[in-house]
LUMDRENRO-148853 format. One record per residue: residue number from 1; x, y, z of N, C-alpha, C, O in turn. Coordinates in Angstrom, 1 decimal. Example, Ala and Ser with C-alpha at 12.3 -4.5 7.8 and 13.67 -1.06 7.14 Angstrom:
<rs>
- 1 | 13.2 | -5.7 | 7.8 | 12.3 | -4.5 | 7.8 | 13.2 | -3.3 | 7.8 | 14.2 | -3.3 | 8.5
- 2 | 12.8 | -2.2 | 7.1 | 13.7 | -1.1 | 7.1 | 12.9 | 0.0 | 7.9 | 13.4 | 1.1 | 8.0
</rs>
This chain:
<rs>
- 1 | 56.2 | -42.0 | -27.9 | 54.9 | -41.4 | -28.8 | 53.7 | -41.8 | -27.9 | 52.8 | -41.0 | -27.8
- 2 | 53.5 | -43.0 | -27.2 | 52.3 | -43.1 | -26.3 | 52.4 | -41.9 | -25.2 | 51.3 | -41.3 | -24.9
- 3 | 53.4 | -41.6 | -24.7 | 53.3 | -40.5 | -23.2 | 52.9 | -39.0 | -23.9 | 52.2 | -38.2 | -23.4
- 4 | 53.6 | -38.9 | -25.3 | 52.9 | -37.7 | -25.8 | 51.5 | -37.5 | -26.0 | 50.9 | -36.5 | -26.1
- 5 | 51.0 | -39.0 | -26.2 | 49.8 | -39.0 | -26.8 | 48.9 | -39.0 | -25.5 | 47.8 | -38.6 | -25.7
- 6 | 49.3 | -39.4 | -24.4 | 48.9 | -39.4 | -23.2 | 48.7 | -38.1 | -22.6 | 47.7 | -37.8 | -21.9
- 7 | 49.9 | -37.2 | -22.9 | 50.0 | -36.0 | -22.2 | 48.9 | -35.1 | -23.0 | 48.2 | -34.2 | -22.6
- 8 | 49.0 | -35.5 | -24.4 | 47.8 | -34.7 | -25.3 | 46.7 | -34.8 | -24.7 | 46.1 | -33.8 | -24.2
- 9 | 46.2 | -36.2 | -24.5 | 44.6 | -36.2 | -23.9 | 44.5 | -35.5 | -22.7 | 43.7 | -34.6 | -22.6
- 10 | 45.4 | -35.8 | -21.7 | 45.2 | -35.0 | -20.6 | 45.4 | -33.1 | -20.4 | 45.0 | -32.4 | -19.5
- 11 | 46.2 | -33.0 | -21.6 | 46.0 | -31.5 | -21.6 | 44.7 | -31.1 | -22.3 | 44.0 | -30.3 | -21.7
- 12 | 44.3 | -31.8 | -23.4 | 43.0 | -31.6 | -23.8 | 41.5 | -31.6 | -22.7 | 40.6 | -30.7 | -22.7
- 13 | 41.8 | -32.9 | -21.7 | 41.0 | -32.7 | -20.7 | 41.0 | -31.8 | -20.1 | 39.9 | -31.3 | -19.9
- 14 | 42.0 | -31.0 | -19.5 | 42.5 | -30.2 | -18.6 | 41.9 | -28.9 | -19.3 | 41.4 | -28.0 | -18.7
- 15 | 42.1 | -28.8 | -20.8 | 41.5 | -27.4 | -21.2 | 40.1 | -27.5 | -20.9 | 39.7 | -26.6 | -20.2
- 16 | 39.3 | -28.5 | -21.3 | 37.7 | -28.6 | -21.2 | 37.3 | -28.5 | -19.7 | 36.2 | -28.0 | -19.5
- 17 | 38.0 | -28.8 | -18.4 | 37.7 | -28.6 | -17.3 | 38.0 | -27.1 | -17.0 | 37.1 | -26.5 | -16.4
- 18 | 39.2 | -26.2 | -17.3 | 39.4 | -25.0 | -17.1 | 38.2 | -24.4 | -17.6 | 37.5 | -23.8 | -16.8
- 19 | 37.8 | -24.5 | -19.0 | 36.6 | -23.9 | -19.6 | 35.5 | -24.1 | -18.9 | 34.8 | -23.1 | -18.5
- 20 | 35.2 | -25.5 | -18.5 | 33.8 | -25.5 | -17.6 | 34.0 | -24.7 | -16.4 | 33.0 | -24.1 | -15.9
- 21 | 35.3 | -24.6 | -15.7 | 35.1 | -23.8 | -14.2 | 35.0 | -22.4 | -14.7 | 34.3 | -21.7 | -14.0
- 22 | 35.8 | -21.9 | -15.9 | 35.6 | -20.5 | -16.3 | 34.4 | -20.0 | -16.5 | 34.2 | -18.8 | -16.3
- 23 | 33.3 | -20.9 | -17.0 | 32.2 | -20.8 | -17.7 | 31.1 | -20.6 | -16.3 | 30.2 | -19.7 | -16.5
- 24 | 31.2 | -21.3 | -15.2 | 30.6 | -21.6 | -14.1 | 30.7 | -20.5 | -13.1 | 29.8 | -20.1 | -12.4
- 25 | 31.9 | -20.0 | -13.1 | 32.5 | -18.5 | -12.6 | 31.8 | -17.8 | -13.2 | 30.9 | -17.3 | -12.6
- 26 | 31.8 | -17.5 | -14.6 | 31.4 | -16.6 | -15.0 | 30.0 | -16.4 | -15.2 | 29.5 | -15.3 | -15.3
- 27 | 29.2 | -17.7 | -15.1 | 27.7 | -17.7 | -15.1 | 27.2 | -17.1 | -13.5 | 26.2 | -16.4 | -13.4
- 28 | 28.1 | -17.4 | -12.3 | 27.9 | -17.3 | -11.2 | 27.8 | -15.3 | -10.9 | 27.0 | -14.6 | -10.3
- 29 | 28.8 | -15.0 | -11.7 | 29.2 | -13.4 | -11.7 | 27.9 | -12.6 | -12.2 | 27.3 | -11.6 | -11.7
- 30 | 27.6 | -13.4 | -13.6 | 26.6 | -12.9 | -14.2 | 24.9 | -12.8 | -13.4 | 24.1 | -11.9 | -13.5
- 31 | 24.8 | -13.8 | -12.7 | 23.5 | -14.0 | -11.8 | 23.5 | -13.2 | -10.7 | 22.5 | -12.8 | -10.2
- 32 | 25.0 | -12.8 | -10.2 | 24.8 | -11.7 | -9.2 | 24.7 | -10.3 | -9.7 | 24.0 | -9.4 | -9.1
- 33 | 25.3 | -10.1 | -10.8 | 25.1 | -8.8 | -11.6 | 23.6 | -8.7 | -11.6 | 23.2 | -7.7 | -11.2
- 34 | 22.7 | -9.7 | -12.1 | 21.6 | -9.6 | -12.4 | 20.8 | -9.3 | -11.5 | 20.0 | -8.3 | -11.5
- 35 | 21.0 | -10.2 | -10.1 | 20.2 | -9.7 | -8.9 | 20.7 | -8.2 | -8.6 | 19.7 | -7.5 | -8.6
- 36 | 21.9 | -7.7 | -8.5 | 22.1 | -6.6 | -8.3 | 21.4 | -5.8 | -9.0 | 21.0 | -4.9 | -8.3
- 37 | 21.0 | -5.6 | -10.4 | 20.6 | -4.9 | -11.4 | 18.8 | -4.6 | -10.9 | 18.1 | -3.6 | -10.8
- 38 | 18.4 | -6.0 | -10.6 | 17.1 | -6.2 | -10.3 | 17.0 | -5.4 | -8.8 | 16.0 | -4.6 | -8.6
- 39 | 17.9 | -5.5 | -7.9 | 17.6 | -4.9 | -6.5 | 17.6 | -3.6 | -6.8 | 16.7 | -3.0 | -6.3
- 40 | 18.7 | -2.8 | -7.7 | 18.5 | -1.6 | -8.1 | 17.5 | -1.0 | -8.8 | 17.1 | 0.1 | -8.5
- 41 | 16.9 | -1.6 | -9.6 | 15.7 | -1.3 | -10.4 | 14.3 | -1.0 | -9.1 | 13.5 | -0.1 | -9.0
- 42 | 14.3 | -2.2 | -8.5 | 13.5 | -2.2 | -7.4 | 13.5 | -0.8 | -6.3 | 12.6 | -0.2 | -5.7
- 43 | 14.8 | -0.6 | -6.3 | 15.0 | 0.5 | -5.2 | 14.7 | 2.0 | -6.0 | 14.2 | 3.0 | -5.5
- 44 | 15.0 | 1.9 | -7.3 | 14.4 | 3.2 | -8.2 | 13.1 | 3.3 | -8.2 | 12.6 | 4.5 | -8.2
- 45 | 12.1 | 2.0 | -8.3 | 11.0 | 2.3 | -8.4 | 10.4 | 2.8 | -7.3 | 9.7 | 3.8 | -7.2
- 46 | 10.7 | 2.0 | -6.3 | 10.4 | 2.2 | -4.6 | 10.6 | 3.6 | -4.4 | 9.6 | 4.1 | -3.8
- 47 | 11.6 | 4.3 | -4.7 | 11.9 | 5.8 | -4.6 | 10.9 | 6.7 | -5.4 | 10.3 | 7.7 | -5.0
- 48 | 10.7 | 6.3 | -6.6 | 9.6 | 7.0 | -7.8 | 8.2 | 6.7 | -6.8 | 7.3 | 7.6 | -7.0
- 49 | 7.9 | 5.7 | -6.0 | 6.6 | 5.9 | -5.9 | 6.7 | 6.3 | -4.2 | 5.6 | 6.5 | -3.6
- 50 | 7.7 | 6.3 | -3.6 | 7.8 | 7.6 | -2.2 | 7.7 | 8.7 | -2.8 | 7.0 | 9.5 | -2.3
- 51 | 8.3 | 9.1 | -3.9 | 8.4 | 10.7 | -4.2 | 6.8 | 11.0 | -4.6 | 6.3 | 12.0 | -4.3
- 52 | 6.1 | 10.1 | -5.2 | 4.8 | 10.2 | -5.7 | 3.9 | 10.4 | -4.2 | 3.1 | 11.4 | -4.0
- 53 | 4.0 | 9.5 | -3.6 | 2.9 | 9.7 | -2.5 | 3.2 | 10.5 | -1.4 | 2.3 | 10.7 | -0.6
- 54 | 4.7 | 11.1 | -1.2 | 5.4 | 11.9 | -0.2 | 5.3 | 13.3 | -0.9 | 6.4 | 13.9 | -1.1
- 55 | 4.2 | 13.8 | -1.4 | 4.0 | 15.2 | -1.7 | 3.0 | 15.9 | -0.8 | 2.3 | 15.2 | -0.1
- 56 | 2.8 | 16.9 | -0.8 | 1.7 | 17.9 | 0.1 | 0.5 | 17.6 | -0.4 | -0.5 | 17.4 | 0.2
- 57 | 0.7 | 17.6 | -1.8 | -0.8 | 17.6 | -2.5 | -1.3 | 16.3 | -2.3 | -2.4 | 16.3 | -1.9
- 58 | -0.8 | 15.3 | -2.5 | -1.2 | 13.8 | -2.1 | -1.3 | 13.8 | -0.9 | -2.4 | 13.2 | -0.8
- 59 | -1.0 | 14.0 | 0.0 | -1.4 | 14.2 | 1.6 | -2.9 | 14.9 | 1.8 | -3.8 | 14.3 | 2.3
- 60 | -2.8 | 16.2 | 1.4 | -4.0 | 17.1 | 1.5 | -5.1 | 16.0 | 0.7 | -6.2 | 15.8 | 1.2
- 61 | -4.8 | 15.5 | -0.8 | -6.2 | 14.8 | -1.3 | -6.6 | 13.7 | -0.3 | -7.8 | 13.6 | -0.1
- 62 | -5.5 | 13.0 | 0.2 | -5.8 | 11.9 | 0.9 | -6.3 | 12.5 | 2.3 | -7.2 | 11.7 | 2.6
- 63 | -6.2 | 13.1 | 2.9 | -7.2 | 13.7 | 4.3 | -8.4 | 14.2 | 3.7 | -9.4 | 13.8 | 4.2
- 64 | -8.7 | 15.0 | 2.7 | -9.8 | 15.6 | 2.3 | -10.6 | 14.1 | 2.0 | -11.6 | 13.9 | 2.7
- 65 | -10.2 | 13.3 | 1.0 | -11.1 | 12.2 | 0.6 | -11.4 | 11.3 | 1.7 | -12.5 | 10.7 | 1.7
- 66 | -10.7 | 11.2 | 2.5 | -11.5 | 10.6 | 3.8 | -12.1 | 11.1 | 5.0 | -12.4 | 10.5 | 6.0
- 67 | -12.2 | 12.4 | 4.8 | -13.4 | 13.0 | 5.3 | -14.6 | 13.0 | 4.9 | -15.5 | 13.1 | 5.7
- 68 | -14.8 | 13.0 | 3.6 | -16.0 | 12.8 | 2.8 | -17.1 | 11.8 | 3.5 | -16.7 | 10.7 | 3.8
- 69 | -18.5 | 12.3 | 3.7 | -19.4 | 11.3 | 4.0 | -20.3 | 11.2 | 3.2 | -20.6 | 12.1 | 2.5
- 70 | -21.0 | 10.1 | 3.1 | -21.9 | 10.0 | 2.2 | -23.4 | 8.9 | 3.0 | -23.1 | 8.2 | 3.9
- 71 | -24.2 | 8.8 | 2.6 | -25.3 | 7.9 | 3.3 | -25.2 | 6.2 | 2.3 | -25.3 | 5.1 | 2.9
- 72 | -25.1 | 6.5 | 1.2 | -25.2 | 5.2 | 0.4 | -24.6 | 5.5 | -1.1 | -24.6 | 6.7 | -1.4
- 73 | -24.2 | 4.8 | -1.9 | -23.7 | 4.8 | -3.2 | -24.3 | 5.9 | -4.1 | -23.6 | 6.7 | -4.7
- 74 | -25.7 | 5.8 | -4.1 | -26.2 | 6.7 | -5.1 | -26.2 | 8.4 | -4.1 | -26.1 | 9.5 | -4.8
- 75 | -26.2 | 8.5 | -2.7 | -25.8 | 9.9 | -2.4 | -24.5 | 10.2 | -2.9 | -24.2 | 11.3 | -3.5
- 76 | -23.4 | 9.0 | -2.6 | -22.0 | 9.6 | -3.3 | -22.1 | 10.0 | -4.6 | -21.3 | 10.9 | -5.0
- 77 | -22.7 | 9.6 | -5.4 | -23.1 | 9.8 | -6.8 | -23.3 | 11.2 | -6.9 | -22.7 | 11.9 | -7.7
- 78 | -24.6 | 11.7 | -5.9 | -25.0 | 12.8 | -6.2 | -24.4 | 14.0 | -5.5 | -24.5 | 15.2 | -6.0
- 79 | -23.7 | 13.8 | -4.3 | -23.4 | 14.9 | -3.8 | -21.8 | 14.6 | -3.9 | -21.2 | 15.5 | -3.3
- 80 | -21.1 | 13.9 | -4.2 | -19.5 | 13.9 | -4.4 | -19.2 | 13.7 | -5.7 | -18.3 | 14.3 | -6.2
- 81 | -19.9 | 12.6 | -6.5 | -19.2 | 12.6 | -7.6 | -19.8 | 13.3 | -8.4 | -19.4 | 13.1 | -9.6
- 82 | -20.7 | 14.2 | -8.4 | -21.0 | 15.3 | -9.5 | -20.5 | 16.5 | -9.4 | -20.7 | 17.4 | -10.2
- 83 | -19.6 | 16.8 | -8.0 | -18.6 | 17.5 | -7.9 | -17.3 | 17.6 | -8.6 | -16.4 | 17.0 | -8.0
- 84 | -17.0 | 18.2 | -9.7 | -15.7 | 18.0 | -10.8 | -14.7 | 17.8 | -9.8 | -14.1 | 16.7 | -9.7
- 85 | -14.5 | 18.7 | -8.9 | -13.1 | 19.0 | -8.0 | -13.1 | 17.8 | -7.3 | -12.0 | 17.2 | -7.3
- 86 | -14.1 | 17.1 | -6.4 | -14.1 | 16.2 | -5.6 | -13.6 | 14.6 | -6.7 | -12.7 | 13.8 | -6.7
- 87 | -14.6 | 14.8 | -7.5 | -14.4 | 13.6 | -8.6 | -12.9 | 13.3 | -9.0 | -12.3 | 12.3 | -8.9
- 88 | -12.5 | 14.7 | -9.4 | -10.8 | 14.5 | -9.9 | -9.8 | 14.2 | -8.8 | -8.8 | 13.5 | -9.0
- 89 | -10.1 | 14.5 | -7.7 | -9.3 | 14.4 | -6.3 | -9.6 | 12.6 | -6.3 | -8.6 | 11.8 | -6.5
- 90 | -10.8 | 12.2 | -6.2 | -11.0 | 10.8 | -6.1 | -10.1 | 9.9 | -7.2 | -9.3 | 9.0 | -6.8
- 91 | -10.4 | 10.4 | -8.6 | -9.8 | 9.7 | -9.4 | -8.4 | 9.5 | -9.3 | -7.9 | 8.4 | -9.5
- 92 | -7.5 | 10.8 | -8.9 | -6.3 | 10.7 | -8.8 | -5.7 | 9.7 | -7.7 | -4.7 | 9.0 | -7.8
- 93 | -6.5 | 10.0 | -6.5 | -6.0 | 9.0 | -5.7 | -6.2 | 7.6 | -5.8 | -5.3 | 6.9 | -5.5
- 94 | -7.3 | 7.1 | -6.3 | -7.2 | 5.9 | -7.2 | -6.7 | 5.5 | -7.8 | -6.5 | 4.3 | -7.7
- 95 | -6.1 | 6.1 | -8.9 | -5.2 | 5.7 | -10.1 | -3.9 | 5.8 | -9.5 | -3.0 | 5.1 | -10.2
- 96 | -3.4 | 6.4 | -8.5 | -2.1 | 6.3 | -7.6 | -2.3 | 4.9 | -7.5 | -1.7 | 4.2 | -8.4
- 97 | -2.9 | 4.2 | -6.6 | -3.3 | 2.8 | -5.8 | -3.3 | 1.9 | -6.9 | -2.6 | 0.9 | -6.9
- 98 | -3.9 | 2.1 | -7.8 | -4.1 | 1.4 | -9.0 | -2.9 | 1.1 | -9.5 | -2.6 | 0.0 | -9.8
- 99 | -2.1 | 2.0 | -9.7 | -1.0 | 1.6 | -10.4 | 0.2 | 0.8 | -9.7 | 0.9 | -0.2 | -10.0
- 100 | 0.0 | 1.4 | -8.6 | 1.1 | 0.0 | -7.4 | 0.7 | -1.0 | -7.2 | 1.5 | -1.8 | -6.8
- 101 | -0.8 | -1.4 | -7.5 | -1.4 | -2.3 | -7.4 | -0.9 | -3.4 | -8.6 | -0.6 | -4.5 | -8.2
- 102 | -0.8 | -3.0 | -10.0 | -0.4 | -3.2 | -11.0 | 1.3 | -3.9 | -10.7 | 1.7 | -5.0 | -11.1
- 103 | 2.0 | -2.9 | -10.2 | 3.3 | -3.0 | -9.9 | 3.4 | -4.3 | -9.4 | 3.9 | -5.3 | -9.9
- 104 | 3.0 | -4.2 | -8.2 | 2.9 | -5.3 | -7.2 | 2.4 | -6.9 | -8.0 | 3.0 | -8.0 | -7.9
- 105 | 1.3 | -6.6 | -8.7 | 0.9 | -7.6 | -9.3 | 2.0 | -8.4 | -10.5 | 2.0 | -9.5 | -10.8
- 106 | 2.7 | -7.6 | -10.9 | 3.2 | -8.1 | -12.4 | 4.8 | -8.3 | -11.4 | 5.9 | -8.3 | -12.0
- 107 | 4.9 | -8.4 | -10.2 | 6.0 | -8.6 | -9.4 | 7.5 | -7.8 | -9.7 | 8.7 | -8.2 | -9.6
- 108 | 7.0 | -6.3 | -10.1 | 8.0 | -5.4 | -10.5 | 8.6 | -4.7 | -9.4 | 9.7 | -4.1 | -9.4
- 109 | 7.5 | -4.8 | -8.3 | 8.2 | -4.6 | -6.8 | 7.6 | -5.2 | -5.8 | 6.4 | -5.4 | -5.7
- 110 | 8.4 | -5.4 | -5.0 | 7.7 | -6.2 | -3.5 | 6.7 | -5.5 | -3.0 | 6.4 | -4.3 | -3.0
- 111 | 5.9 | -6.7 | -2.3 | 4.6 | -6.1 | -1.9 | 5.2 | -5.8 | -0.3 | 4.5 | -5.0 | 0.4
- 112 | 6.4 | -6.3 | 0.2 | 6.6 | -6.0 | 1.4 | 7.4 | -4.5 | 1.5 | 7.6 | -3.9 | 2.6
- 113 | 7.8 | -4.1 | 0.5 | 8.4 | -2.7 | 0.3 | 6.9 | -2.1 | 0.2 | 6.8 | -1.2 | 1.1
- 114 | 6.0 | -2.2 | -0.5 | 4.7 | -1.3 | -0.4 | 4.2 | -1.5 | 0.7 | 3.5 | -0.5 | 0.9
- 115 | 4.1 | -2.3 | 1.5 | 3.5 | -2.3 | 2.8 | 4.5 | -1.4 | 3.9 | 4.1 | -0.7 | 4.8
- 116 | 5.6 | -1.7 | 3.6 | 6.4 | -0.8 | 4.5 | 6.0 | 0.8 | 4.4 | 5.7 | 1.4 | 5.4
- 117 | 6.0 | 1.2 | 3.0 | 5.9 | 2.3 | 2.7 | 4.2 | 2.9 | 3.0 | 4.1 | 3.9 | 3.8
- 118 | 3.3 | 2.4 | 2.5 | 1.9 | 2.8 | 2.2 | 0.6 | 2.0 | 2.7 | -0.5 | 2.3 | 2.4
- 119 | 1.0 | 0.9 | 3.6 | 0.0 | 0.1 | 4.0 | -1.3 | 0.7 | 4.6 | -2.4 | 0.4 | 4.3
- 120 | -0.8 | 1.9 | 5.6 | -2.1 | 2.4 | 6.3 | -2.8 | 3.2 | 5.0 | -4.1 | 3.3 | 5.1
- 121 | -2.2 | 3.8 | 3.9 | -3.0 | 4.6 | 3.0 | -3.8 | 3.8 | 2.1 | -4.9 | 4.2 | 1.6
- 122 | -3.2 | 2.3 | 1.9 | -4.2 | 1.6 | 0.9 | -5.4 | 1.3 | 1.8 | -6.5 | 1.4 | 1.4
- 123 | -5.0 | 0.8 | 3.1 | -6.3 | 0.5 | 4.1 | -7.1 | 1.4 | 4.1 | -8.2 | 1.1 | 3.7
- 124 | -6.8 | 2.5 | 4.5 | -7.6 | 3.6 | 4.8 | -8.2 | 3.9 | 3.4 | -9.3 | 4.3 | 3.5
- 125 | -8.0 | 3.8 | 2.4 | -8.7 | 4.1 | 1.0 | -9.9 | 2.9 | 0.9 | -11.1 | 3.1 | 0.8
- 126 | -9.1 | 1.8 | 1.0 | -10.3 | 0.7 | 0.5 | -11.3 | 0.5 | 1.5 | -12.4 | 0.3 | 1.2
- 127 | -10.9 | 0.5 | 2.7 | -12.1 | 0.2 | 3.6 | -12.7 | 1.5 | 3.6 | -13.6 | 1.3 | 4.5
- 128 | -12.9 | 2.6 | 3.2 | -13.7 | 3.6 | 3.1 | -14.5 | 3.9 | 1.6 | -15.5 | 4.5 | 1.4
- 129 | -13.7 | 3.2 | 0.9 | -14.3 | 3.3 | -0.6 | -14.6 | 2.1 | -1.1 | -15.1 | 2.1 | -2.2
- 130 | -14.3 | 0.7 | -0.5 | -15.0 | -0.3 | -1.1 | -16.1 | -0.3 | -1.8 | -16.0 | -0.5 | -3.1
- 131 | -17.3 | -0.1 | -1.3 | -18.6 | -0.2 | -1.3 | -18.7 | 0.8 | -2.5 | -19.6 | 0.5 | -3.4
- 132 | -18.0 | 1.9 | -2.7 | -18.5 | 2.9 | -4.0 | -17.5 | 2.2 | -5.2 | -17.8 | 2.5 | -6.3
- 133 | -16.6 | 1.4 | -4.9 | -15.7 | 0.8 | -6.3 | -16.6 | 0.0 | -6.5 | -17.0 | 0.0 | -7.7
- 134 | -17.2 | -0.8 | -5.8 | -18.0 | -2.2 | -6.3 | -19.1 | -1.6 | -6.7 | -19.5 | -1.9 | -7.8
- 135 | -19.7 | -0.7 | -6.2 | -20.9 | 0.0 | -6.9 | -20.7 | 0.3 | -8.2 | -21.5 | 0.0 | -9.1
- 136 | -19.6 | 1.1 | -8.5 | -19.1 | 1.7 | -9.9 | -19.0 | 0.4 | -10.9 | -19.3 | 0.5 | -12.0
- 137 | -18.5 | -0.8 | -10.4 | -18.4 | -2.0 | -11.4 | -19.7 | -2.3 | -11.7 | -19.9 | -2.4 | -12.9
- 138 | -20.6 | -2.4 | -10.9 | -21.8 | -2.7 | -11.0 | -22.7 | -1.9 | -11.8 | -23.4 | -2.3 | -12.8
- 139 | -22.7 | -0.6 | -11.3 | -23.3 | 0.4 | -12.2 | -23.3 | 0.7 | -13.4 | -24.2 | 0.8 | -14.2
- 140 | -21.5 | 1.0 | -13.6 | -21.3 | 1.4 | -15.0 | -20.6 | 0.0 | -15.9 | -19.7 | 0.2 | -16.7
- 141 | -21.0 | -0.9 | -15.5 | -20.5 | -2.3 | -15.9 | -19.1 | -2.5 | -16.2 | -18.8 | -3.3 | -17.1
- 142 | -18.2 | -1.7 | -15.4 | -16.9 | -1.8 | -15.3 | -16.3 | -3.0 | -14.3 | -15.8 | -2.7 | -13.2
- 143 | -16.4 | -4.0 | -14.7 | -15.7 | -5.2 | -13.6 | -14.4 | -5.2 | -13.3 | -14.0 | -5.7 | -12.3
- 144 | -13.6 | -4.5 | -14.2 | -12.2 | -4.3 | -13.7 | -11.9 | -2.9 | -12.9 | -10.7 | -2.6 | -12.7
- 145 | -12.9 | -2.1 | -12.6 | -12.8 | -0.9 | -11.8 | -12.0 | -1.2 | -10.5 | -12.5 | -2.0 | -9.7
- 146 | -10.9 | -0.5 | -10.0 | -10.3 | -0.6 | -9.1 | -9.8 | -2.3 | -8.8 | -9.5 | -2.8 | -7.7
- 147 | -9.7 | -2.9 | -9.6 | -9.3 | -4.3 | -9.2 | -7.7 | -4.5 | -8.7 | -7.3 | -5.3 | -7.9
- 148 | -7.1 | -3.7 | -9.3 | -5.8 | -3.7 | -8.6 | -5.6 | -2.9 | -7.3 | -4.5 | -2.8 | -6.7
- 149 | -6.5 | -2.4 | -7.1 | -6.3 | -1.5 | -5.8 | -7.0 | -2.7 | -4.6 | -6.5 | -2.8 | -3.4
- 150 | -8.1 | -3.3 | -5.0 | -8.3 | -4.1 | -4.2 | -7.6 | -5.3 | -4.1 | -7.8 | -6.0 | -3.1
- 151 | -6.5 | -5.7 | -5.3 | -5.7 | -6.7 | -5.1 | -4.3 | -6.0 | -4.0 | -3.6 | -6.6 | -3.2
- 152 | -4.3 | -5.0 | -4.3 | -3.0 | -4.5 | -3.3 | -3.5 | -4.5 | -2.1 | -2.6 | -4.9 | -1.3
- 153 | -4.6 | -4.1 | -1.4 | -5.4 | -4.1 | -0.3 | -5.1 | -5.4 | 0.5 | -4.5 | -5.5 | 1.6
- 154 | -5.9 | -6.5 | -0.7 | -5.6 | -8.1 | -0.1 | -4.3 | -8.4 | 0.2 | -4.1 | -9.2 | 1.2
- 155 | -3.3 | -7.8 | -0.5 | -1.8 | -8.5 | -0.3 | -1.3 | -7.8 | 0.8 | -0.5 | -8.3 | 1.6
- 156 | -1.7 | -6.5 | 0.8 | -1.2 | -5.7 | 2.2 | -1.5 | -6.4 | 3.4 | -0.7 | -6.8 | 4.3
- 157 | -2.8 | -6.5 | 3.4 | -3.4 | -7.3 | 4.6 | -2.7 | -8.3 | 5.3 | -2.2 | -8.2 | 6.4
- 158 | -2.6 | -9.6 | 4.0 | -1.7 | -10.4 | 4.2 | -0.6 | -10.4 | 5.0 | -0.4 | -10.9 | 6.1
- 159 | 0.3 | -9.5 | 4.0 | 1.6 | -9.1 | 5.0 | 1.6 | -8.5 | 6.2 | 2.5 | -8.7 | 7.1
- 160 | 0.5 | -7.5 | 6.4 | 0.5 | -6.8 | 7.7 | 0.1 | -7.9 | 8.8 | 0.7 | -7.8 | 9.9
- 161 | -0.8 | -8.9 | 8.5 | -1.3 | -9.3 | 9.8 | -0.3 | -10.7 | 9.6 | -0.5 | -11.6 | 10.4
- 162 | 0.6 | -10.7 | 8.7 | 1.8 | -12.0 | 9.4 | 2.8 | -11.5 | 9.9 | 3.5 | -12.4 | 10.4
- 163 | 3.3 | -10.1 | 9.9 | 4.1 | -9.3 | 10.6 | 3.6 | -9.1 | 12.0 | 4.3 | -9.5 | 13.0
- 164 | 2.0 | -8.4 | 12.1 | 1.4 | -8.1 | 13.3 | 0.2 | -8.9 | 13.3 | -0.9 | -8.5 | 12.8
- 165 | 0.3 | -10.2 | 14.0 | -1.0 | -11.0 | 14.1 | -2.0 | -10.2 | 14.7 | -3.2 | -10.1 | 14.3
- 166 | -1.5 | -9.6 | 15.9 | -2.8 | -9.0 | 16.5 | -3.7 | -8.0 | 15.7 | -4.8 | -7.6 | 16.2
- 167 | -3.3 | -7.5 | 14.5 | -4.1 | -6.7 | 13.9 | -5.2 | -7.5 | 13.0 | -6.2 | -7.0 | 12.4
- 168 | -4.7 | -8.9 | 13.2 | -5.8 | -9.7 | 12.2 | -7.3 | -9.0 | 12.4 | -7.6 | -8.7 | 13.5
- 169 | -8.1 | -8.8 | 11.4 | -9.3 | -8.5 | 11.3 | -9.6 | -7.4 | 12.0 | -10.8 | -7.3 | 12.4
- 170 | -8.8 | -6.5 | 12.3 | -8.9 | -5.0 | 13.1 | -8.1 | -4.4 | 12.0 | -7.2 | -3.8 | 12.6
- 171 | -8.0 | -4.2 | 10.8 | -7.5 | -3.3 | 9.9 | -8.0 | -1.9 | 9.9 | -7.2 | -1.0 | 9.7
- 172 | -9.5 | -1.9 | 10.0 | -10.0 | -0.5 | 10.2 | -9.6 | 0.4 | 11.6 | -10.1 | 1.5 | 12.0
- 173 | -8.9 | -0.2 | 12.0 | -8.4 | 0.5 | 13.1 | -6.9 | 1.1 | 13.1 | -6.4 | 1.7 | 14.0
- 174 | -6.4 | 0.9 | 11.8 | -5.0 | 1.2 | 11.1 | -4.9 | 2.7 | 11.4 | -4.1 | 3.3 | 12.2
- 175 | -5.9 | 3.2 | 10.6 | -5.6 | 4.8 | 10.3 | -7.2 | 5.4 | 10.2 | -8.1 | 5.0 | 9.4
- 176 | -7.3 | 6.2 | 11.2 | -8.8 | 6.7 | 11.0 | -8.8 | 8.6 | 10.9 | -8.3 | 9.3 | 11.8
- 177 | -9.2 | 8.8 | 10.1 | -9.2 | 10.6 | 10.0 | -10.6 | 11.1 | 10.1 | -11.5 | 11.1 | 9.3
- 178 | -10.5 | 11.6 | 11.3 | -11.7 | 12.5 | 11.6 | -11.9 | 13.9 | 10.9 | -10.9 | 14.6 | 10.8
- 179 | -13.4 | 14.3 | 10.3 | -13.2 | 15.4 | 9.8 | -13.4 | 16.5 | 10.7 | -13.1 | 17.7 | 10.3
</rs>
């Protein structure tokens, strides 16, 4: 009877041990599946961003807005912002970057992926239009104006200069478009 009781305890303990091992293996599989799903979602989001930025229309708008010249923010308002087509191009491009900045901030896509894809686009835009976006914040009492574009720029510069230390302080040389 004592032997049966000992075997019973051993079998019970063995059952608990097997269940614990099964649980740990199952948990590991679930974690791997979750990582794979996250990687897949990031790849899908990356491709959607790529598709949005890799259009002829977006390319033309980018080249166009980088060719605009103005003396100061007031001149920008008078000559460029008052032109509804230019205003639409400016807003279209700014909203693309703002959306990507939000995705990066919310950690829905890695900054390294965005840096690899559009670092020059972000840098060229923000360095040309920083003064205008800041002016809009003050002039129109919109402190949130282009905040995610600025965030995106700051994060891209960090990544870019960590990968290419020779560009530290020289981001304005990344992309220049001459009219």
